[in-house]
N, C-alpha and C positions, 0 to 999 in steps of 0.2 A: 407510500413509497415502495412497499414490497410488490404491489401489483404492477407498478411502473417497471421495476427490475424484471419481473416475470415476463411482461409483455416484450421488453427488449430482448430477453433470451429467447423467447419463442420466435421472434422475428429473425434473430441472428442464427439459430440452429439450422434452419434449411440452407442458408447461404454457406455456413461452415461445412455442412454435409456435401454440398455441391463442389466445394474446394478441397474435399477430403481432409478437413481439418477437425480438430477436437477443441472443446472448451474445457480447460481445467481451472477451477475456481478456488484456489487456495492462496491466501495472502499471508500466512503466518507459519513459522516453524512449529509443527504440531506437537512434538513429543518431549523435547528437552525442557527441563526446568530452566528458567531464565538465569539463575545463578550458576548453572553448569555451562553456559555459553560464554566463552572468553571474549573480551573486547579485542577489536583489531588493535595491534600494538602501535598505536599513535597517541601522542599526548593530547591532541585535540579531542579525542573520545573521552578522556579522563575529565577534561574541562566541561565538555558537553554533559556528561553524566552527572557531574556534581551540580550543575546548574538545573538541568531538566528534572532531576529527581525531587527537587524542591517544588516544582510546578505541578507534577502529576505522578500518581503512584505507579502508572504503567509506562513511564518514560524509558526505563531500561528495557522493557518488552519491545517498545517501538525501535529502540536503537539496536538491540541484539537479536530479536526474534523475527524481524521482518526483512524482506529484501526490497531493493529499490532499483529502478532504472533511471539513469541520469541522461539528460539529453543536452547537448551543446548546440546552439544555433548561432550562425553568423548573421549579421545584419549589415545593411548598406548605409543606413543613416538613422537618425532619431525617429523618424516616422516608421520606417520599417521595423525597428526595435519595438516601438510602441504597439504596432499591430500584432507582432509575434507574441509579445508579452501578454497582451489581452487575450489572445487565443489560448495561451497556456493557462492563464487564470481561470478562463471559463471551462477548460477541460479538466483541470485538476480535481475539483470536487466529484465530477462524474467518474473519473478513473479511481478515485479513493473509494467511492460507493461500490464500484464493480469489483474491487479486489479485497475489500474488507469483509470477508465472509468465510473465514476458516471455521469449520465445525468442531475442531479439536484445539484445545488450549492447554498446554503443559500436560499432555498425555490423557486428558479427560474430555468428555463431550462438553462443549461450551454451552452455557445458557446464560441469560441475562442475570441470573441470581449469583453467578460465579464472580462477576465483576462489579 
């Protein structure tokens, strides 16, 4: 998997250079402790945190330490919806792999032994 990612980046970098663009690969708030980051003041986040913390010890990190981009798509009919939904399902794991690579976790260099 690592070599696949590296190959992708090596292919992407010349194109980005031609477009005068940069690749910034951080997907996590690197320095704050998770308990120091407040929730967005909405009741749904309280419900979500109560539920998710029972499922995974890093649920609050996902909720408070990461950023997300949301996309809304219109569709013409059920077939159009199905096609767009399938594309989104295929792309989601790739986008997750490409952005889940922050080298710093709560102020310390991340290693597999931390988590």
